[in-house]
C-alpha positions as CSV (number, residue, x, y, z in Angstrom):
1,M,16.9,-14.4,-28.4
2,I,14.4,-14.4,-25.5
3,R,11.9,-12.0,-25.6
4,E,9.5,-11.2,-22.6
5,Q,6.2,-9.7,-22.7
6,V,4.0,-8.0,-19.8
7,I,0.2,-8.7,-19.8
8,V,-1.9,-6.5,-17.4
9,T,-5.3,-7.4,-16.4
10,Q,-7.3,-5.3,-13.9
11,V,-9.8,-7.0,-11.8
12,K,-12.2,-4.7,-9.6
13,I,-13.1,-5.8,-6.1
14,T,-16.1,-3.8,-4.9
15,K,-16.7,-5.3,-1.5
16,A,-14.6,-6.4,1.6
17,G,-13.8,-10.1,1.4
18,Q,-15.0,-10.5,-2.2
19,V,-13.4,-13.2,-4.4
20,K,-13.2,-13.1,-8.1
21,H,-12.2,-15.7,-10.4
22,F,-10.5,-14.5,-13.9
23,Q,-8.7,-15.7,-16.9
24,V,-5.9,-14.0,-18.7
25,R,-5.3,-14.8,-22.4
26,L,-1.7,-15.8,-23.3
27,P,-0.3,-15.5,-26.6
28,K,-0.1,-19.0,-28.6
29,N,3.8,-18.8,-28.6
30,A,4.1,-18.6,-25.1
31,K,6.3,-21.3,-23.5
32,R,6.4,-20.4,-19.8
33,I,5.1,-17.9,-17.1
34,I,8.0,-16.4,-15.4
35,G,6.1,-14.5,-12.7
36,I,2.8,-13.1,-11.3
37,E,2.6,-10.0,-9.6
38,V,-0.6,-8.9,-7.6
39,G,-1.4,-5.5,-6.1
40,G,-4.2,-3.9,-4.5
41,R,-5.3,-0.5,-3.2
42,L,-8.2,0.2,-0.6
43,T,-10.3,3.1,-1.4
44,K,-13.1,4.4,0.8
45,V,-15.9,5.0,-1.7
46,P,-18.9,6.9,-0.2
47,K,-22.3,5.5,-0.7
48,T,-25.2,7.6,-1.9
49,D,-26.5,7.9,1.6
50,G,-23.1,9.6,2.8
51,T,-21.7,6.5,4.6
52,G,-18.6,4.7,3.6
53,I,-18.0,1.0,3.1
54,E,-17.9,-0.9,6.2
55,V,-15.4,-3.5,7.1
56,T,-15.1,-5.8,10.2
57,P,-12.3,-5.3,12.6
58,K,-10.6,-8.5,11.3
59,E,-10.6,-7.0,7.8
60,A,-9.5,-3.7,8.9
61,E,-6.4,-5.5,10.6
62,A,-5.6,-7.5,7.3
63,I,-5.5,-4.3,5.3
64,K,-3.4,-2.2,7.4
65,Q,-0.3,-0.8,5.8
66,P,3.0,-0.7,7.7
């Protein structure tokens, strides 16, 4: 009997263009990884001075949704 398990790990990205390295603990009886899914959501968070997070035109183009 094959048993599959899903492990969810959240990594917060707080700046445009930020890169974060991370590790995920796997169970000792894991034999293989059958897939990796990555998703993201852009939120415009107001700063204390009332302005939003600024992105460059190139970054804005990369994050446009169809």
